[in-house]
Every structure is written in C-alpha cells, then in structure tokens.
C-alpha positions as CSV (number, residue, x, y, z in Angstrom):
1,X,-84.2,143.9,277.6
2,X,-87.1,144.3,274.6
3,X,-89.7,141.8,273.9
4,X,-90.6,143.0,270.4
5,X,-93.1,140.7,268.0
6,X,-93.9,140.9,265.5
7,X,-97.7,141.8,265.2
8,X,-99.5,141.8,261.8
9,X,-102.5,144.0,263.4
10,X,-100.7,146.7,264.2
11,X,-98.6,146.7,260.9
12,X,-101.7,146.2,258.9
13,X,-103.0,149.6,261.1
14,X,-99.9,151.8,260.4
15,X,-100.3,150.7,256.6
16,X,-104.7,152.0,256.8
17,X,-103.4,155.3,258.6
18,X,-100.1,156.3,256.1
19,X,-102.2,155.6,252.9
20,X,-105.2,157.6,254.3
21,X,-102.4,160.7,255.1
22,X,-100.1,159.9,252.3
23,X,-103.9,159.8,249.9
24,X,-104.8,163.1,251.4
25,X,-101.8,165.0,251.7
26,X,-100.6,164.1,247.8
27,X,-104.0,164.7,246.2
28,X,-103.8,168.3,247.8
29,X,-99.9,169.0,247.1
30,X,-100.2,168.0,243.3
31,X,-103.6,169.6,242.8
32,X,-101.9,172.8,244.5
33,X,-98.9,172.5,241.6
34,X,-100.9,171.6,238.6
35,X,-102.6,174.5,239.2
36,X,-99.3,176.5,240.4
37,X,-97.8,176.0,236.9
38,X,-101.6,176.2,235.1
39,X,-101.9,179.9,237.0
40,X,-98.1,180.4,235.8
41,X,-98.7,179.4,232.0
42,X,-102.4,182.0,232.0
43,X,-101.8,184.6,233.8
44,X,-104.7,183.5,236.2
45,X,-102.7,184.5,239.6
46,X,-104.8,182.1,242.3
47,X,-107.6,180.7,240.3
48,X,-106.1,177.6,239.3
49,X,-104.2,177.1,242.3
50,X,-107.8,177.8,244.4
51,X,-109.0,174.9,241.9
52,X,-106.6,172.7,241.9
53,X,-105.8,172.4,245.8
54,X,-110.1,172.0,245.7
55,X,-110.0,169.3,243.5
56,X,-107.5,167.8,245.1
57,X,-108.9,167.7,248.5
58,X,-112.1,166.2,247.2
59,X,-110.2,163.8,245.2
60,X,-107.8,162.8,248.4
61,X,-110.9,161.8,250.4
62,X,-112.8,160.2,247.7
63,X,-109.6,157.8,247.7
64,X,-109.9,158.0,251.6
65,X,-113.5,156.9,251.3
66,X,-113.3,154.1,249.0
67,X,-110.2,152.4,251.1
68,X,-112.4,152.7,254.2
69,X,-114.8,150.8,252.1
70,X,-113.0,148.2,251.1
71,X,-111.2,148.1,254.2
72,X,-114.6,147.2,256.2
73,X,-116.6,145.4,254.1
74,X,-113.6,142.7,254.2
75,X,-112.9,142.5,249.9
76,X,-110.0,144.5,247.8
77,X,-112.6,146.1,246.0
78,X,-114.7,145.2,243.2
79,X,-117.9,142.4,243.1
80,X,-117.4,140.5,246.4
81,X,-116.9,136.4,245.4
82,X,-117.9,133.5,246.8
83,X,-115.3,130.7,247.6
84,X,-115.5,129.4,244.0
85,X,-114.6,132.5,242.7
86,X,-117.9,133.8,241.4
87,X,-119.2,137.0,241.5
88,X,-123.3,137.7,242.5
89,X,-124.1,137.9,238.7
90,X,-122.7,135.1,238.0
91,X,-124.8,132.8,240.7
92,X,-127.9,134.7,239.8
93,X,-128.0,133.9,235.8
94,X,-126.4,130.8,235.8
95,X,-123.4,131.6,233.5
96,X,-120.9,130.3,235.9
97,X,-116.7,129.5,234.9
98,X,-115.0,128.9,237.8
99,X,-112.1,132.0,238.1
100,X,-109.4,131.8,240.0
101,X,-110.2,133.0,244.2
102,X,-108.5,135.7,246.0
103,X,-105.1,133.2,246.4
104,X,-104.7,133.0,243.0
105,X,-105.8,129.4,243.1
106,X,-108.5,127.8,240.1
107,X,-111.6,128.1,241.8
108,X,-113.7,124.6,241.9
109,X,-116.9,123.4,239.6
C-alpha cells in the first residue's frame, strides 16, 4: 500500500529546520520568562521582559547563524581538519601530533 523508505536527506532537513525553530522560539521564550521574573522582583514591569525577549531573539538568531555556517561549510564547528586530524595551525607551524579524526580513529603520522 505505502512504500515507505528511509531517506537520510529528509531526516537531516527535518533536524536542521526543527533545530532552527526550537532555537529561535526557545531562546525568545526563555528570555521573556527570565525578564518577567526579574520584573516581578525588581518592580520594573515591562522593561526586563522586553529586554529579555530581545536578548533571547538575538541569542536565537546567533545560534541559527552558527548552525547554518557549520551546516554549509561541511564541518561541525571549530577549525577544519585534514584527513590526519590536524588543523591549519598545525600545518603552518609544523609542530603536529596526529589526533583522532572525525570518526574517532587515530590519525596517520
């Protein structure tokens, strides 16, 4: 009846867009709630809530920016490494130690 096949590209896209949604919305909600708590304690009714919401929005969009950069640059953050697990700094200085590559194996010397 239905021919359901596992497509890793669809799962990756759902993960990417779901992370964006939760990152932005969650940051805004948490910022607003912390601002609301501060407003009740300090007696500054709308100021901390607004500031917390805006700070949460900025934090959420910063997280999305970092996520999109890591997604489209092909590595998961940090410095890109070659097949032996060495970064660009290592290659420039010549003082390299083989470290684990992305799959957790020891790099070649």
